[in-house]
N, C-alpha and C positions, 0 to 999 in steps of 0.2 A: 398773793397775787402779784402777777408779773408786772414790770413798768409797761405803761401805756395800756394796761388791760382795759377790756370793756366789762361792765357789770350789769346785773340787774339788782337795781336797788327796790326793796319791796318793803311796805307797810307790813306791821305784825299783828294788831287786833282787828279781827274780821277778814283778814286774808290768809294769814298763816294758823291762827287759832280761833276758835269760835269764842264770841262775844257771850258774857253771862248776865244774868238779870240781877240788878243791884235792888234789893227791897228799900234801902234807905232813900234813894232818889226815884224809884220805879222807873228806871231806865237799863237798857242794855250797855253794859261796860266792859272795861277789861278784867280779866280775871285777877284776883288778889292773892289767891292761895294756890299751890301746886295742884291740888286734887280738882281745881276748877279747869285745868287746862286740857283743851281737847284740839286736835288736829283738824282743820278744815280738810275736805275731801281734796285728794289730788295733789296734796303739797309735796310729798316726796318725790313722786314722778315729774312733777314740775321743774323741781331743783335738778333732778338727773337730766332731764331734757334739755335745760338751758346750760348746764355744765358741758354738755355733749356740743353743744354750739359755742364753746370757748368761753362762756360769761362766767365771772366770779359773782358771788351772791352777798349782799349787804342789806341788812334789816335795819331799818330807820323807823323809830316810834316815839311819838309824843306820849309822856307820862305825867301828865299834870297832877295827878293825885299826889305825888311825892310833895309839891308845893302847897297842896289843898290839905295835907295832914290826914288824907284817906289812904295812903300806901305809904310804906317805909322802904327803906332800901334794901333792908333784908328780905322783904316780901317781894320786891321786884327781882331780886337775884335769884330767888327760889323759883319763881314763875319762869323765868328765862331759862333756868337751869332744866326744869320740867320740859319745856318745850324742846330745849336742845337734846334731851334725852329721848323724847317721842321720835323726834326726827332722827337720831341717831339709831335708833331700833329699825327704822326701815331704810338704812344705809344713806341717809341724808345729811348735810350739815351747811350750815352759812359760813362765810368767810369774816365777816365783821357784823356785830350788832352795836347800834349807836342809839342812845336814847336821849330825850330832852326832858328834864325834871322841872322845867320851869313853867310858870304861869305869871301873867301881868299883874293880877289881882289876888290870887290864892283863894283862901275863905275867909279874907278879911283881915287875918292875922298870921302874920309870918314867924312860924314857929321852926320853920325847915331852913330857911336862908336861900330857898329856891324861888321866892317869889321876886320876880323882876322881869323886865322887858329884855329880850335876848336875840341872838340872830340864830339860833338853832331850832326853835319851835316851828314847825310846819305851820303855816304855808311859806316861812322863810326857808331858804335852801341851805342853812349853814351846816347841818349834818351832812348833806351830800358834798358840798364844796371841801369841808374839812377832810372827810375820808378819801375823796378823790387826789386832794394834794398829797396826804400822807401815804397813799397806795399808788400814786401814778395812774389814775383810772381816767380814760378818755370819756367825759361824760356826753359827748356828742355821739358816741358809738354806744352809749348804754342806755337803759330803759329804766323808768320808774313806774311801778306797778303798786295800785293802791285801790282802795274802796271809797275814798273821800274826796271832796274838792280840794282840799288842803294838800292832799298828795300830788294831785295833778299840778297844782300852783307851785309847789315846791320842786317839782320835776322839771316844769318849763323854766322856772327862773334859774335853775342849775344848767340848763342847756340839754336835758334828756328828751327822748323821745318818751310819750306817756302812754299808758293803758290803764283805763277805769274799769275795775271788775265790779259790776253792778248789775242789779236786777230791777232798778228804778223804771218808772214808766217814762214815756216819751216826754211828756210835758214837764216832769222833773229834770230830764236832761236838757231840755232847753233852757231852764233857768240856770243850769250851770254853764252852758255856752254863754248866756247873756253876761255872765260874771267874767267873761274874758278869759276862761280857763277850759276851753274845749279841748278834751282829751284826743291824740292822736287815733286812739281807737278804744273802742267800747265792747267789752266781751262780758259773759255772763259767769266766767269762772276761770280757775288757772288753767284748765285745760284749753280754753280759747285763748288766753294769754300765751300759752306756750305756741300755739299754732301761728299766732302773730309774730312773735319773735322769731321763730324758725323761717318764716316766710319773708322777713325784712331784716335779716341780719347783714350788717355791712362786712 
């Protein structure tokens, strides 16, 4: 990416790829194996559209399973590779992918070396600030796109405009706003995010 570029910074799980059911915890979680990776609808078209508007694409994702011992470095690499391969097959790619492996408590026993307080785990803006410094990205002209409160908090802390991709009900959105992290825009899907970005490009 060129100096003083603008970027779309985007979350991974639930935005680029589908979440998967984890029977161990009874929750929807990040994929842990390549065969579990499936693209969310419209990702490649979204990437193409924002590139036409002059944006680079940076993926930022919390991966606390590394600290908790439920995900290995090799598994994460394989999942990211599979996601990149699926995008490439549709003519799309990201410029950077950053992940935070940390968690403040882990699973109670630190066997990974990743259990710690850090500046990169969203809602903190560390991943955004680091890539912006390294790639000379103007965060004020950039967007943070995500499906969670922590994405909006990180984006706002970094100085980005923010888009929440969510189908949550109105009273749930009011709770988000009460936490002081009201997104600049709320959309149902990446097609909606594309329209917002296209209509509000600096």
